[in-house]
C-alpha positions in Angstrom: 38.2 5.2 55.5 37.3 1.8 56.9 34.4 -0.2 55.6 31.6 0.3 58.2 30.7 -2.5 60.6 27.3 -4.0 60.0 26.5 -5.5 63.4 26.9 -4.0 66.9 29.5 -6.1 68.7 27.3 -6.6 71.8 24.4 -8.1 69.7 23.5 -11.7 70.4 22.7 -13.2 67.0 21.4 -16.6 66.2 22.4 -17.8 62.8 19.5 -20.3 62.5 19.0 -23.6 60.8 21.5 -23.6 58.0 20.9 -25.8 55.0 24.1 -27.5 56.0 27.1 -26.8 58.2 30.7 -27.9 58.1 32.2 -27.3 61.6 35.8 -28.7 61.0 35.3 -30.8 64.1 32.8 -33.4 65.4 30.1 -30.8 66.5 26.7 -30.8 65.0 25.6 -27.3 64.0 22.3 -28.3 62.3 20.4 -25.7 64.2 23.0 -23.1 63.7 25.1 -21.1 66.2 24.9 -18.0 68.4 27.4 -15.2 68.0 28.0 -12.5 70.7 30.9 -10.1 71.3 32.8 -11.3 68.3 32.9 -15.0 69.3 30.8 -18.1 68.9 29.0 -18.7 72.2 26.8 -21.7 71.3 26.8 -24.3 68.6 23.3 -25.8 68.3 22.6 -29.4 67.3 19.3 -30.4 65.5 16.3 -29.4 67.6 18.2 -27.2 70.1 17.4 -23.6 71.0 19.7 -20.9 72.3 20.2 -21.0 76.1 19.5 -17.3 76.4 17.3 -14.9 74.3 18.9 -13.5 71.2 18.7 -9.9 70.0 18.4 -11.0 66.4 18.1 -14.0 64.1 19.6 -14.6 60.7 17.6 -17.3 58.8 20.3 -19.5 57.1 18.0 -22.0 55.6 19.3 -21.2 52.1 23.0 -21.2 53.1 25.8 -23.6 53.7 27.7 -22.5 56.8 31.5 -22.9 57.1 34.2 -21.4 59.3 35.9 -18.5 57.5 38.4 -19.9 55.0 42.1 -19.1 55.8 44.7 -18.4 53.1 48.2 -19.2 54.2 50.3 -18.0 51.3 49.8 -15.1 48.9 51.6 -12.2 47.3 49.1 -9.4 47.1 51.2 -7.1 44.9 51.0 -9.7 42.1 47.4 -8.9 41.2 49.0 -6.2 39.0 50.7 -8.8 36.7 48.0 -11.4 36.2 48.0 -13.2 32.9 51.0 -11.2 31.6 51.7 -12.6 28.2 55.6 -12.9 28.4 55.2 -15.4 31.4 52.0 -17.3 30.6 53.9 -20.4 29.5 57.0 -20.2 31.7 58.2 -22.3 34.7 59.2 -20.7 38.0 62.8 -19.5 37.4 62.2 -17.8 33.9 58.9 -16.6 35.2 60.6 -14.8 38.1 63.5 -13.5 36.0 61.0 -11.8 33.6 58.8 -10.4 36.4 61.4 -9.1 38.9 62.2 -6.0 36.8 58.5 -5.2 36.5 57.8 -5.6 40.2 60.8 -3.4 41.0 58.8 -0.5 39.6 56.0 -0.8 42.2 54.9 2.5 43.8 53.1 2.9 47.2 49.8 3.5 45.4 50.3 0.4 43.2 50.7 -1.7 46.3 47.7 -0.1 48.0 45.5 -0.9 45.0 46.9 -4.4 44.6 46.4 -5.2 48.2 42.8 -4.0 48.2 42.0 -6.0 45.1 43.5 -9.2 46.6 41.8 -8.8 49.9 38.4 -8.0 48.4 38.6 -11.0 46.1 39.6 -13.2 49.0 36.8 -11.9 51.2 34.2 -12.4 48.5 35.3 -16.1 48.2 34.7 -16.7 51.9 38.2 -16.0 53.2 38.4 -14.2 56.5 42.1 -14.4 57.3 45.0 -14.1 54.8 48.8 -14.5 55.1 50.8 -12.3 52.6 54.5 -12.8 51.8 55.8 -9.4 50.7 59.5 -9.4 49.9 59.9 -6.5 47.5 61.1 -3.2 48.9 62.5 -1.1 46.0 63.4 2.5 46.7 60.3 4.4 47.7 58.4 1.3 48.9 60.1 0.9 52.3 56.7 1.2 54.0 55.1 -1.6 52.1 53.9 -3.5 55.2 52.5 -0.4 56.7 50.4 0.1 53.5 49.2 -3.5 53.8 48.2 -3.1 57.4 45.9 -0.2 56.5 44.4 -2.2 53.6 43.6 -5.1 55.9 42.0 -2.9 58.5 39.9 -1.1 55.9 38.4 -4.4 54.6 37.8 -5.6 58.2 39.7 -8.9 57.7 42.5 -10.6 59.7 46.0 -11.0 58.3 49.4 -12.4 59.0 51.7 -10.0 57.1 55.2 -11.3 56.6 58.2 -9.0 56.4 60.0 -10.7 53.5 63.4 -9.9 52.2 65.9 -10.6 49.4 69.6 -10.3 50.2 71.2 -12.5 47.6 71.2 -10.7 44.2 72.6 -11.7 40.8 76.0 -10.3 41.7 76.4 -12.9 44.4 74.9 -15.8 42.5 71.2 -15.3 43.5 68.2 -14.9 41.2 66.8 -11.4 41.9 68.3 -8.2 40.4 70.5 -6.1 42.6 67.9 -3.3 42.6 65.5 -5.5 44.7 68.1 -6.5 47.3 68.3 -5.0 50.8 71.1 -5.0 53.3 70.6 -7.5 56.2 70.7 -4.8 58.9 67.9 -2.9 57.1 65.8 -6.0 57.0 66.2 -6.9 60.6 65.7 -3.4 61.9 62.5 -3.0 59.9 61.3 -6.4 61.0 61.6 -5.5 64.7 59.9 -2.1 64.0 56.9 -3.8 62.4 56.5 -6.4 65.2 56.7 -3.7 67.8 54.2 -1.5 66.0 51.6 -3.9 64.6 51.8 -7.4 66.0 48.8 -8.4 68.1 48.5 -11.5 70.3 45.5 -13.5 71.4 42.7 -15.3 69.6 41.1 -12.0 68.5 44.3 -10.6 66.9 43.6 -8.8 63.6 47.2 -8.1 62.5 50.1 -10.4 63.1 53.6 -10.0 61.7 56.0 -12.8 60.7 59.5 -12.8 59.4 59.9 -14.2 55.9 63.2 -14.2 53.9 62.0 -15.0 50.4 63.6 -18.3 49.3 66.9 -20.2 49.2 67.8 -18.6 45.8 67.2 -15.0 46.9 68.6 -14.8 50.5 71.8 -15.6 52.3 72.2 -18.2 55.0 73.1 -15.4 57.4 69.8 -13.6 57.0 67.9 -16.9 57.4 69.8 -17.6 60.7 69.5 -14.0 62.0 65.7 -14.0 61.2 65.2 -17.2 63.1 67.0 -15.8 66.1 65.0 -12.6 65.9 61.7 -14.5 65.5 62.5 -16.5 68.6 63.3 -13.4 70.6 60.2 -11.5 69.5 58.0 -14.7 69.6 56.7 -14.4 66.1 56.5 -17.0 63.2 58.8 -17.7 60.3 57.8 -18.2 56.6 59.7 -18.9 53.4 59.3 -20.7 50.1 60.9 -24.1 50.1 61.0 -27.2 47.9 58.8 -25.6 45.3 60.7 -26.8 42.2 63.6 -29.2 41.3 65.5 -26.1 40.1 65.4 -24.9 43.7 66.7 -28.2 45.0 69.6 -28.0 42.5 70.3 -24.5 43.6 70.5 -25.5 47.2 72.9 -28.3 46.4 75.2 -26.1 44.3 75.1 -23.0 46.6 75.0 -24.5 50.0 75.9 -28.2 49.5 72.6 -29.2 51.1 69.2 -30.5 50.3 66.4 -28.2 51.2 65.4 -29.6 54.6 69.1 -30.0 55.6 69.4 -26.3 54.6 66.4 -25.4 56.7 67.9 -27.2 59.7 71.3 -25.6 59.3 69.8 -22.1 59.7 67.6 -22.9 62.7 64.3 -23.1 60.8 63.3 -26.7 61.4 60.8 -25.8 64.2 57.1 -25.5 64.9 57.5 -21.7 64.5 58.0 -22.2 60.7 55.6 -22.6 57.8 56.7 -23.3 54.3 55.2 -22.2 51.0 54.7 -25.1 48.6 56.7 -27.9 50.1 56.5 -30.2 47.1 59.9 -32.0 46.6 60.5 -33.8 49.9 61.7 -37.4 50.4 60.1 -39.8 52.9 62.8 -39.1 55.4 62.4 -35.3 55.0 58.6 -35.6 55.5 59.2 -37.5 58.7 61.7 -34.8 59.9 59.2 -32.0 59.2 56.5 -33.9 61.0 58.7 -34.5 64.1 59.5 -30.8 64.2 56.0 -29.6 63.6 57.0 -27.5 60.7 54.0 -26.6 58.6 53.3 -26.5 54.9 51.1 -24.1 52.8 49.8 -26.2 49.8 49.2 -24.0 46.7 47.7 -26.4 44.1 46.7 -23.9 41.4 50.1 -22.2 41.3 51.9 -25.6 41.4 49.9 -26.7 38.3 50.2 -23.4 36.5 54.0 -23.3 36.8 54.3 -27.1 36.4 56.2 -27.2 39.7 54.9 -30.6 40.9 52.4 -32.0 43.3 52.8 -31.7 47.1 52.4 -35.0 49.0 49.8 -33.5 51.2 48.2 -36.6 52.6 51.6 -38.1 53.6 52.7 -34.7 55.1 49.6 -34.5 57.2 49.7 -38.1 58.2 53.3 -37.6 59.4 52.2 -34.8 61.7 52.9 -31.8 59.4 50.2 -29.1 59.8 48.9 -28.5 56.3 46.8 -25.5 55.0 46.0 -24.0 51.7 47.3 -20.9 49.9 46.2 -19.2 46.7 49.8 -18.0 46.1 50.4 -14.8 44.1 47.9 -13.7 41.5 50.6 -14.0 38.8 51.1 -17.7 39.3 47.5 -18.6 40.1 45.9 -15.5 38.6 43.0 -15.5 41.0 42.6 -15.0 44.7 39.7 -17.3 45.4 39.9 -19.6 48.5 36.8 -21.7 47.8 38.1 -22.5 44.3 41.5 -23.2 45.7 40.0 -25.8 48.0 38.4 -27.5 45.1 41.7 -27.6 43.3 43.4 -29.1 46.3 40.7 -31.8 46.5 41.1 -32.7 42.8 44.9 -32.6 42.7 45.2 -34.7 45.8 42.7 -37.2 44.4 44.8 -37.4 41.3 47.7 -38.4 43.4 46.0 -40.5 46.1 42.7 -41.7 44.7 39.0 -40.7 44.6 38.4 -41.5 48.2 40.2 -38.3 49.5 37.1 -36.8 51.2 35.6 -33.4 50.4 35.6 -32.8 54.2 39.4 -33.3 54.3 40.0 -30.6 51.7 37.6 -28.2 53.6 39.6 -29.1 56.7 42.8 -27.9 55.0 41.2 -24.6 54.2 39.9 -24.0 57.7 41.3 -25.9 60.8 44.5 -26.9 58.9 45.2 -23.4 57.7 44.6 -22.0 61.2 47.2 -24.5 62.6 49.7 -23.4 60.0 49.4 -19.8 61.1 49.4 -20.7 64.8 45.8 -19.3 65.1 44.1 -21.6 67.6 41.0 -19.4 67.8 40.2 -19.7 64.1 39.1 -22.3 61.6 36.4 -24.1 63.5 32.7 -23.7 64.5 32.9 -24.2 68.3 32.1 -22.2 71.4 34.9 -19.8 72.2 36.1 -19.6 68.7 36.2 -16.3 66.8 33.0 -15.6 64.9 34.6 -15.8 61.5 32.1 -17.4 59.1 31.4 -17.9 55.4 27.9 -18.6 54.1 27.3 -19.8 50.6 24.0 -20.1 48.7 23.4 -23.0 46.3 20.7 -21.5 44.1 22.8 -20.8 41.0 22.3 -22.9 37.9 25.6 -24.7 38.6 24.1 -26.3 41.7 20.8 -27.4 40.2 20.3 -31.1 40.8 22.9 -31.3 43.5 22.1 -33.4 46.6 24.8 -33.1 49.2 25.2 -29.4 50.1 28.7 -29.7 51.5 30.0 -31.7 48.6 28.3 -29.4 46.2 30.4 -26.4 47.3 33.5 -28.1 45.8 32.1 -30.5 43.2 29.8 -27.8 41.6 32.5 -25.1 41.9 31.1 -22.5 44.3 33.1 -19.4 43.8 31.5 -16.6 45.8 30.1 -16.3 49.3 26.8 -14.7 49.9 27.6 -13.6 53.5 30.9 -13.4 55.3 31.4 -12.5 59.0 34.7 -11.5 60.7 34.8 -11.2 64.4 31.0 -11.0 64.6 30.8 -8.3 61.9 29.2 -8.9 58.5 31.8 -8.0 55.9 30.0 -9.4 52.9 26.3 -8.9 52.5 24.3 -10.3 49.6 27.5 -11.1 47.8 28.9 -7.5 48.1 31.3 -5.7 50.3 29.4 -2.8 51.8 31.1 0.6 51.2 33.6 -0.7 48.6 33.5 1.0 45.2 34.4 -2.1 43.2 34.0 -0.5 39.7 36.2 2.4 40.7 38.8 0.0 42.2 38.9 -2.1 39.1 39.4 1.0 36.9 42.3 2.4 38.9 43.9 -1.0 39.5 43.7 -1.9 35.8 45.3 1.4 34.8 48.1 0.8 37.3 48.6 -2.7 35.9 49.0 -1.4 32.3 51.4 1.3 33.4 53.5 -1.1 35.4 54.2 -3.4 32.5 54.6 -0.7 29.9 57.0 1.7 31.7 
């Protein structure tokens, strides 16, 4: 059953006088904001009062207030294979080749548990919207996206769930085993079904569906082109992995005779409908082409470090006009689903590349307004009137914050890892650092048992 809502939608609530507020724009929210009917109706500068009486007040003097963080790239199912010893020291291709046979044994209950764990962990880290890239549909798991829809609704979050696919197996020169490959007509038919059944439009959309052939080394050019045509006809977004490793670049040259961005263009994906997972190995000219097209990138710093894939040129991408957001990636290449820590990693990795003057606020912008742009969600990612009331509030009273001076900087520099309060669409979904109604110990026990069975079968 769904987690209960904790605030009537008609209530006019003043979130009052936060310790600090990051709005992801130029607005001053020193006196807080007013939420009503699921949206932000007022943002109050220092000394201001609400224009109309409020039904309630939340005193935020001990909290740092942010827009809800937005995760643009994940694989929920991978929470079942975190820190698995055979791949702890492997780069991407051997990592995948060892894990594909394990993931092929997923059951519907496995996916339900994995999805719940990933969403709960994200929510507790201040994340209110998540994009998941699910491309595994072994026999018995044909309803994978349907399972994920129910998980998102139960936790009261928002999600872009991408109907992934793998159509190029080992028999045809691809990387995944044949048992994980689907026929193109099955992929396209199910994609259309999911869009028709679940895709919502508008700023308050809870579930959106996107089409997401997995990667150049696991799908054919035909399914890429056919997915692009279907996405245009249904007016939904496109997602895939691209330019994650040099191995992938070599594969594209050998299989298709093209570099990755040329490949993307050849199949009709070089558009503002597309966002790419990772986007590390681009030339200057390719960055310019992506920017001109408005093609977006989900930067996944922890995964890129864990697999030694490389460092995305995020500042140059963004400066060229590429929308840039953050993704935690799957919990078998990051091994955590924590958006505030991912933002810290993004800050530090980009400072390592570009220098210490990359601002804290720029990294927070990638996790909020930038990620909203990547997913095409214009109503999310900022604190402003008319935006959805998706909020994350963090306390700075742990030992790790003692002695800190700038509350916004302290979130990242002192390694905040858990939100105290999280609101989605005007409803409190995390209260006092807990998800009301979720049996976390029971979830951990069953999820851990499923993880052990999966790797030992």
